[in-house]
C-alpha positions in Angstrom: -191.6 9.9 174.7 -192.9 13.1 176.9 -190.9 12.6 180.2 -191.5 14.6 183.5 -189.1 14.4 185.8 -189.8 15.7 189.3 -187.0 17.1 191.9 -185.9 19.0 194.3 -182.7 19.1 193.7 -181.5 20.9 190.4 -179.6 24.4 189.5 -178.0 26.7 191.2 -177.4 23.1 193.3 -173.9 21.3 193.0 -174.2 18.3 193.8 -173.9 14.5 191.8 -178.3 14.5 191.7 -178.3 17.4 189.7 -175.2 16.7 187.4 -176.9 13.0 186.8 -180.0 14.3 186.0 -178.6 17.4 183.7 -176.7 14.5 181.8 -179.1 12.5 181.3 -182.0 14.8 180.3 -179.1 15.4 177.8 -178.5 12.4 176.3 -182.6 11.8 176.8 -183.3 15.1 174.2 -180.6 13.7 171.9 -182.2 10.6 171.6 -185.4 12.5 170.4 -187.4 12.8 173.6 -189.0 15.2 175.4 -188.3 15.9 178.7 -189.9 18.1 181.2 -187.8 19.4 184.8 -190.3 20.4 187.3 -187.8 21.8 189.9 -188.2 24.9 192.7 -187.5 27.3 190.7 -190.5 27.1 189.2 -192.4 28.0 192.6 -191.6 30.1 195.2 -189.6 28.8 197.8 -187.5 28.4 201.2 -184.2 28.0 202.6 -183.7 24.7 204.0 -182.8 24.5 207.7 -178.6 24.2 208.2 -178.6 24.0 204.4 -179.6 27.3 203.2 -178.4 26.6 199.3 -181.0 24.3 198.7 -184.6 25.8 198.7 -188.0 23.7 199.3 -190.4 24.6 197.3 -193.6 25.8 198.5 -196.2 23.8 196.1 -198.7 21.4 196.6 -200.2 18.3 194.5 -202.2 20.2 192.1 -199.4 23.1 191.4 -197.5 20.1 190.3 -199.6 17.8 188.8 -200.7 20.9 186.6 -197.3 21.2 184.9 -197.6 17.5 184.6 -200.6 17.5 183.1 -200.2 20.3 180.6 -197.0 18.9 179.4 -198.9 15.8 178.2 -196.6 13.9 180.4 -196.5 10.0 179.0 -194.3 8.7 181.8 -193.4 10.8 185.0 -190.0 10.1 187.4 -189.9 11.1 190.9 -186.1 11.9 191.5 -186.0 13.1 194.6 -187.7 12.5 198.5 -188.6 16.7 199.1 -191.8 18.8 198.7 -192.1 18.7 195.0 -191.5 14.6 195.3 -194.1 14.7 197.7 -196.4 16.7 195.9 -196.1 14.7 193.1 -196.6 11.3 194.6 -199.8 12.5 196.5 -200.8 13.5 192.5 -200.3 10.6 190.4 -201.6 8.3 193.0 -204.6 10.1 193.9 -205.2 9.3 189.9 -204.0 5.7 189.6 -201.0 7.1 187.5 -197.8 4.4 187.5 -194.5 6.7 188.3 -190.7 5.5 188.9 -188.7 6.7 191.6 -184.7 7.2 192.8 -182.6 6.4 195.7 -180.0 8.9 194.8 -179.0 9.6 198.3 -178.7 7.9 201.9 -181.0 10.1 203.2 -181.4 8.4 206.8 -177.6 8.6 207.1 -177.3 12.6 205.8 -180.0 13.0 208.5 -178.5 11.5 211.4 -175.4 13.1 210.5 -176.9 16.8 210.5 -179.1 16.3 213.4 -178.4 12.9 215.3 -181.8 11.2 214.5 -182.0 7.9 214.5 -181.8 6.8 210.7 -184.5 3.6 211.2 -186.9 6.6 211.9 -186.0 7.9 208.5 -186.0 4.5 206.9 -189.7 4.3 207.8 -190.5 7.4 205.4 -188.3 5.7 202.6 -190.1 2.5 202.5 -193.2 4.8 203.2 -192.4 7.0 200.0 -190.7 4.4 197.8 -193.6 1.4 198.1 -196.3 3.2 195.4 -193.5 3.2 192.9 -193.9 1.4 189.9 -190.0 0.9 189.8 -187.1 2.4 192.1 -183.9 3.5 190.8 -180.5 2.7 192.1 -177.2 3.3 191.0 -175.2 0.1 192.8 -175.8 -3.6 194.2 -175.0 -2.6 197.5 -177.8 0.2 197.6 -180.0 -1.9 196.0 -179.6 -4.8 198.6 -179.9 -2.1 201.6 -183.5 -1.1 200.1 -184.6 -5.1 199.6 -183.7 -5.3 203.4 -186.0 -2.7 204.3 -188.5 -4.4 202.5 -188.6 -2.5 198.5 -188.5 -4.8 195.7 -189.0 -3.4 192.6 -185.7 -2.3 192.3 -183.8 -1.2 188.6 -180.1 -1.0 187.8 -179.5 3.0 186.9 -175.9 3.3 186.3 -173.8 6.8 185.8 -171.3 8.5 183.0 -168.7 10.7 182.8 -168.5 13.6 180.0 -166.2 14.1 177.2 -164.0 16.6 179.1 -162.9 14.1 182.0 -159.9 12.0 179.6 -156.4 11.7 180.5 -155.4 14.5 178.2 -155.5 17.9 178.7 -154.4 21.4 180.9 -154.1 20.3 184.2 -154.8 23.1 186.9 -151.4 25.5 187.1 -152.1 26.0 191.1 -152.2 22.3 192.1 -149.4 21.8 189.7 -147.4 23.9 191.6 -148.1 22.3 195.1 -145.2 19.5 196.6 -146.3 16.2 196.0 -148.2 13.8 196.1 -151.0 16.2 195.8 -154.3 14.9 197.1 -157.9 16.1 195.8 -161.4 15.4 197.2 -163.8 17.2 195.0 -167.4 17.9 196.2 -170.0 19.1 198.7 -168.4 20.7 201.8 -170.6 19.4 204.6 -170.3 17.3 207.5 -171.8 14.6 205.9 -169.1 14.6 202.9 -166.7 13.9 206.1 -164.0 16.1 204.5 -162.5 16.5 207.6 -161.2 13.0 207.4 -159.2 14.1 204.5 -158.0 17.0 205.9 -157.1 15.6 209.1 -154.9 12.5 207.2 -151.5 12.8 207.8 -150.4 11.0 204.6 -147.4 13.8 203.6 -148.4 15.5 200.5 -150.3 18.5 199.4 -154.2 18.1 199.8 -156.7 20.3 197.6 -160.5 20.9 198.3 -162.8 21.7 195.3 -166.4 22.3 195.9 -168.1 24.6 198.3 -170.7 24.1 200.8 -172.2 24.8 204.8 -168.5 24.2 206.1 -165.8 25.6 203.8 -165.2 28.4 206.3 -164.5 26.1 209.1 -162.7 23.8 207.8 -160.6 26.2 205.7 -160.2 28.1 209.3 -158.9 24.7 210.8 -156.8 23.8 207.9 -155.2 26.9 206.3 -152.4 24.1 204.6 -155.2 22.9 202.3 -155.9 24.8 199.4 -159.6 25.6 199.1 -160.3 26.1 195.1 -164.1 26.7 195.4 -166.5 24.7 193.0 -164.9 24.1 189.5 -166.9 22.8 186.3 -166.2 21.4 182.9 -162.9 21.6 181.6 -161.9 23.6 185.2 -162.8 20.3 186.8 -161.2 17.7 184.4 -157.8 20.1 185.1 -157.9 19.6 189.0 -158.5 15.9 188.7 -155.7 15.7 186.2 -153.3 17.6 188.1 -153.9 15.7 191.2 -151.7 12.1 192.0 -154.6 11.4 193.9 -158.7 11.3 194.4 -159.7 10.8 197.8 -163.5 9.9 198.6 -163.9 10.0 202.2 -167.7 9.5 202.4 -168.8 7.2 204.5 -172.7 8.1 203.2 -173.0 8.2 199.3 -175.0 6.1 197.1 -172.6 6.0 193.8 -169.9 9.1 194.1 -170.2 10.6 190.7 -166.6 12.1 191.5 -165.0 8.8 191.5 -165.5 7.8 188.2 -164.7 11.3 186.7 -161.8 11.2 188.4 -160.6 7.3 186.9 -161.4 8.9 183.7 -158.9 11.5 184.1 -155.8 8.8 185.1 -156.6 9.4 188.5 -156.5 6.5 191.6 -159.1 6.7 194.2 -158.4 6.1 197.8 -161.5 5.8 199.9 -163.1 3.8 202.9 -164.6 -0.2 202.3 -168.4 1.5 202.1 -171.4 1.4 199.8 -170.3 3.7 196.6 -166.9 2.8 196.9 -167.0 -1.0 197.3 -169.3 -0.8 194.2 -167.1 1.1 191.6 -163.6 0.9 192.8 -161.4 -2.6 191.8 -158.1 -3.1 192.7 -156.5 -1.7 190.3 -158.1 1.4 190.4 -158.5 2.3 194.0 -157.2 1.3 197.3 -160.4 1.1 200.2 -159.0 0.3 203.9 -160.1 1.9 207.5 -157.6 3.6 207.9 -157.6 6.9 204.9 -153.5 7.0 205.8 -153.4 3.4 204.2 -155.7 3.6 201.5 -153.6 6.9 200.4 -150.7 4.8 200.2 -151.9 1.9 198.2 -153.6 3.7 195.5 -150.2 6.1 194.8 -148.9 2.6 193.4 -152.4 2.4 190.9 -151.4 2.7 187.2 -153.3 5.8 185.8 -153.6 4.1 182.6 -155.7 1.5 183.8 -157.7 4.1 185.8 -158.2 6.3 183.1 -159.4 3.4 180.9 -162.0 2.3 183.6 -163.6 5.7 183.9 -163.8 5.7 180.2 -166.5 2.8 180.4 -168.9 4.9 182.1 -171.4 6.7 179.8 -174.3 8.7 180.0 -175.7 7.5 177.3 -175.8 4.0 178.5 -177.4 5.6 181.6 -180.0 7.1 179.9 -181.2 4.5 178.1 -181.2 2.8 181.7 -183.3 5.5 182.8 -185.5 5.1 179.7 -186.0 1.2 180.3 -187.3 1.7 183.4 -190.2 4.0 182.8 -193.6 2.9 182.8 -195.2 4.8 180.3 -198.8 5.9 181.6 -200.6 5.1 178.3 -199.9 0.8 178.7 -200.6 1.3 182.2 -204.3 2.6 181.6 -204.4 0.2 179.0 -203.0 -2.7 181.3 
């Protein structure tokens, strides 16, 4: 099948959406499918206000639609609710073409965290954007229920996976290994909506490490000089960070899944988190501890068995994720035939 994926999130951005799309497109190609990703790098773009590392493409529906048509797409997936996603949506609707969408991000909560806006205002946009889709792909039952509560019902489940380098066997990050234990790790964007400050403010004894970059890094690094900030890490280097940690702390309250949690588990690192969407769908009592007091979650998770965590993380594969994605698509030719 020839699949067009339209996304406003793509390299050089480093986040769960980009990593998910990259991993799934690789699996789809290995399965014999042809995938074209239409992303901001194909157009003129402007930096996103308050988040300049995210580029907003300047492209109308004609420019986006021409790429879809020239590719001969047999199915269209719109991954994000940004400018490119809006353009692709308009183009498909104008031609009566089916498409699928995905709800990757708790967009209403993110906007509220960054601007103070009422999340309900953003939910109106979310309903409008996703309503015409043949299927809306979500990662967890909790997010499915949240969308259904807002009137969106054509939901299909789309899980996540871990790459082969994330396993309990392998080298560890030497700088982390030299720190006083227990070593507590955060991996992800360093931004206000990720609630990294809650992790760095936790009072449980031990060393704190932050892997990732983002607009809040400089301020947090200045406020918490005892923490080790390693910047963005990838592949084997990132796996070595997970292995060197005694515990992975996931402080976000706004994620839909939390890909980093299953990567940490696959490396044998238990998780501490708040009892919110994402963790409540991913973690079990054997792999993580969730508590409204992050210090208590940390203390409890340190007692968990790394071997059980590694086995649980390894069950998430990108091949299974790609098969779910493929099964949710609506082929254009079949829709026309109907």
